[in-house]
N, C-alpha and C positions, 0 to 999 in steps of 0.2 A: 504494500500500500504506500503511495507517495506521501511525502511529508505535506501536511496542510500548510498552504500559503494563501490565505484569504486575500492578501494584498494584490495578488495577481488576477483575481476574479474580475471578469468583465461582463459576465452574463449570469442570469439565474433562471433555471428551468423548474417550473412548478408542475407537480402532479396535481390532480384535481380532487377526486373523491377521497375523503378522509384527511386531506391535507389543507385544501382551501375551504371545503364545505363539509359540514358534519353529516354526510349522507351515508356513511358506511353503516351506521346504526339502523337507518331506514332500510338499507339493502339487506342487512341481517334479519330484520323483522320480516321482510318480504320472502326471503329464503325459508324462514321457519313456517310462515303461513302457507305458502304454496307447497312446500315440502310435506307439511301435515296433510294438506288436501289430497296429495298424491301418495300418501302412505309411507313416507320415508322421513328420517331425521337427519338434518344437516348440522353437525356439531361445530364448535369453534375451531377445533383442530383442523377440520377440512376447509372451513370457510377462509381461514388464514392463508391457505395455499392458493386460493383463486383470486384474492384481492390484488388488483393491479393487472390481472390478465384480461385479454380481449375475449370476445364472444366465442371465437373458434377454440381458444385454449380452454375456456370454461367448459365448453361442450365436451372436449376431449377428456378433461379430468373427471367430469361427471360420468362419462361412459366407462372410464377406467375403474371408478369406485362402485358404480351400481350395475354395470353391464346390462343384462336383459331384464333386470328387475322392473324398470320403468322406462317410459319414453323420455330419455334425458333431454332431447331437443325441445320437446313440449314443456318440460319442467323449466328449462332456461327461458323460453319465450313467455311463459305465464308469469314467471318471477319478474322479468323485465317490465311486462305490462302492469303488474301490480305495483312495482316500485315507482314507475313513472306516474301512476295515478295518485299514489300517496304524496309524492313530491310536489305535484301540481296543487294538491289540496292544502298543503302546509306552506308556511313561510320558509324560504330557503335558509337553512341554518349555516351561518358564516362562522368560520373558525376565528377565535380571538387572535388579533394581531395582523390579520390579512391586510386590512386597509393601511395600517401604519407601515407595514413592510413594503407594500407596493408604492406608497408615496415616497418613502425613503429611496427606494431603488430608482424611481423615475427622476427624482430631484438630483441624484448623484450620478446620472448618466449610464446606469447599467442597462443592458439589453435584457428583455424579459420574454420568456417563452412559456407556453403551455404544452406539455407533452403527456397525453393521456390515452389510455387504452379504450376509452369511451368514444362514442360517435361524435362527429363534428356538430351535428344538429343539437344533440343533447348538451354539448359543451358550450356552444354559442348561447343557447337558451339560459344556461346557468350564469354565464358571464354577464349577460344583459340583465338578468334578474338581480344580480348583485351590484350592478352599476360599475363594473370594472373592465368592460370589454375593450376600452381604449388603451389600457395598459399593455394588452397582449398583441403586439404587432406580428408575433410569430406563433404559429399553432401547428402541432403535429398530433393527429388523432389515430386511433387504432386501425382504421381502414387504409392508412397511408403507408403502412409497413407490412412486411411479410411475416416477421417474427415478433411474438409478444414478449413482454417482460416475463421472465428475468433476462431475456436477451436484451442487450443495450441498444438495439437498432433504433428504437423510438427516440432515445436521448441523443444518439449520434446524428440522427436526421435533424433534430432541433438545433444542435450545435452547428451543423452544416448550413442550415437555413440562416442562422445568425452570423455566419462566417467567423466563428470563434472556435478555437480548439477545445477539446474536452478538459484539458488541464486548466483552462481559463473559465470554466463553467462550474457553477454550483448547482447540484441537483437537490431538490427538496422532496422528500418522500416519507410516507407513513407505513408502507407495506414491506413484507419480506421480499416479494418479487421485485418491487421498485428499488429497494436498497441494493439488492444483488445486481440489478441492471446498471445502476449508477456506478458502483464500484468496478464492475467488470469493464465498463466503458471508459474508465480512467478519469471519471469526474470526481470533484470534491463533493462527497455525498453526505448530506445532513439528514438525519432521521428526526421527524417530529411525530412521536408515537400517537396512535389513535386507538384502535381496538387491539392491534397486535403489539405486544410489548417487546422491547429490544432483546430480552433473553430468549426469544423464540428464533432469533437469527443465529444459525449454527455455523455457517461457513463464510458468510460475507458480512463483515461488520462495517457500519457507517463510520466516517471519519469523526463525526461528533453527533451527539444526541442533544436536541433542544426540546424543552418542555412545551414551547409554543412558537408561533411565527413571530411574536413580539421579541422573544429571546433570540431568534435568528437575526432580526433587525439589529438588536443590540450587539450581537456577535460581530456582524459586518461593520457596524459603526465603530466599535472599539478597535478593530483591526486597521481602520483607516486613520487613526490618530497618529 
């Protein structure tokens, strides 16, 4: 793992669900409800392995776990429909420190990108609901890459779009798959834990763990002094 040098960072890449928006709890609720309707139980140990994965990878992992027990593609589709319904009915939950961090990055000339396994339509809708779409001049979504997290392709494409090397990018992630992708790609990877705790990461450790996005802002600001 390279030595952390935040002073060299020129760009910050944001994950979305669980990092900017407190939506993973809604997703977990949706998995439990729909799973119950279809007669299966999805526990936390399994759900932690699919956070940050794209639709194809989620389908593959569901098939590996349940095989012919259920129609796994139907399960995934019903979960996504239920999740979107709940999210539209509720106020979009914003993670503490998001606005403060984005304001700091913009004022200080950092490039900002969104790199998410979710769809572009879903992502743009969330950014607009939060009133932060103007911060993200660069966006890479799951349908724009061939390989899902924990492969680093998503982050590497975002860095390429910004014309910045991975060593000059900070990746902000909350999931096991996302942290692994950031570290494997050569990015300075900061974990801001959500539902998955750091001790669940066995092989790929983040360069630093911050309790909130506000703490990330303070970390960057302190390094600039």
